[in-house]
C-alpha positions in Angstrom: -11.2 -88.7 -34.0 -9.7 -85.3 -34.4 -12.3 -83.8 -37.0 -15.7 -84.1 -36.6 -16.3 -84.4 -40.0 -16.3 -88.4 -40.9 -15.4 -89.8 -43.7 -17.6 -91.9 -45.8 -15.6 -95.8 -46.6 -15.4 -95.8 -49.7 -15.5 -99.2 -50.4 -16.0 -101.7 -48.2 -15.9 -105.1 -48.8 -16.7 -108.3 -46.8 -14.2 -108.7 -44.1 -13.4 -105.5 -43.9 -13.5 -103.2 -39.5 -14.6 -100.2 -39.7 -16.1 -98.0 -37.9 -20.2 -98.3 -37.3 -21.1 -94.8 -38.9 -19.1 -95.2 -42.0 -20.7 -97.6 -42.9 -23.5 -97.9 -46.5 -26.6 -98.9 -45.2 -27.8 -102.6 -45.3 -24.1 -102.9 -44.6 -23.7 -106.2 -41.4 -21.0 -107.0 -39.5 -20.1 -108.4 -35.9 -18.6 -106.0 -33.3 -14.9 -106.9 -32.7 -14.1 -103.9 -30.9 -16.0 -101.2 -28.6 -13.6 -98.0 -28.3 -14.1 -94.8 -25.8 -13.7 -95.1 -21.6 -16.1 -94.7 -18.9 -19.2 -93.1 -19.6 -19.1 -94.1 -23.2 -18.7 -97.8 -22.9 -20.5 -98.5 -20.8 -23.4 -97.2 -21.8 -22.9 -98.7 -25.1 -22.6 -102.1 -23.7 -25.7 -101.1 -22.1 -27.0 -101.2 -24.5 -26.1 -104.5 -26.3 -23.3 -103.2 -28.2 -21.0 -105.7 -26.6 -17.5 -108.0 -29.0 -19.5 -110.3 -30.8 -22.7 -109.3 -31.6 -24.2 -109.3 -34.6 -25.0 -105.9 -36.0 -27.3 -104.6 -39.5 -28.3 -100.5 -40.6 -31.4 -100.1 -41.1 -31.5 -96.9 -41.9 -30.1 -93.1 -41.9 -31.3 -90.6 -41.0 -31.9 -87.4 -43.8 -28.8 -85.3 -42.3 -26.4 -89.0 -41.3 -27.8 -88.6 -37.9 -29.6 -90.6 -35.5 -27.8 -94.4 -37.3 -31.1 -96.6 -36.9 -29.9 -99.8 -36.8 -30.8 -104.4 -35.3 -29.3 -106.0 -32.7 -30.4 -108.4 -31.0 -33.8 -108.4 -32.2 -34.6 -104.9 -31.7 -33.7 -101.9 -33.3 -31.4 -99.2 -31.3 -31.6 -95.5 -32.6 -27.3 -94.0 -32.3 -25.7 -91.3 -33.0 -23.1 -90.6 -35.0 -20.8 -89.5 -32.5 -21.4 -92.6 -30.0 -21.3 -95.9 -33.6 -17.5 -94.4 -33.6 -16.1 -95.8 -30.8 -18.3 -99.5 -32.2 -15.5 -101.5 -35.0 -17.6 -104.3 -36.3 -16.5 -106.8 -39.3 -18.1 -106.9 -42.2 -19.6 -109.8 -43.1 -22.5 -108.4 -45.7 -22.4 -105.1 -47.4 -25.3 -104.2 -50.1 -26.0 -104.5 -53.6 -26.0 -100.9 -54.1 -25.2 -97.5 -52.9 -29.2 -97.2 -53.9 -29.5 -98.1 -50.7 -28.5 -94.4 -49.0 -31.4 -92.5 -50.8 -33.8 -93.4 -49.2 
């Protein structure tokens, strides 16, 4: 990404493919692709972030970094700059954006 600021997806629908760092709390999805090269990609794979894995965004820190996701039955914290490499196909969206304030 050219800019360190990331725009949050305004409207994310079921079936959309987006990066993990742009979704709202409560969003579920299936990993379709892990971008990046070298050490970062290997690190993400080692943490279980592989294509086909189901993920759920549980919460975000007050300033949005890090993110906490549920993956393969455990909770994992990721930095936003790590999450930007993970593309997911959205399978469920939160009922409202109220969860962002929790």
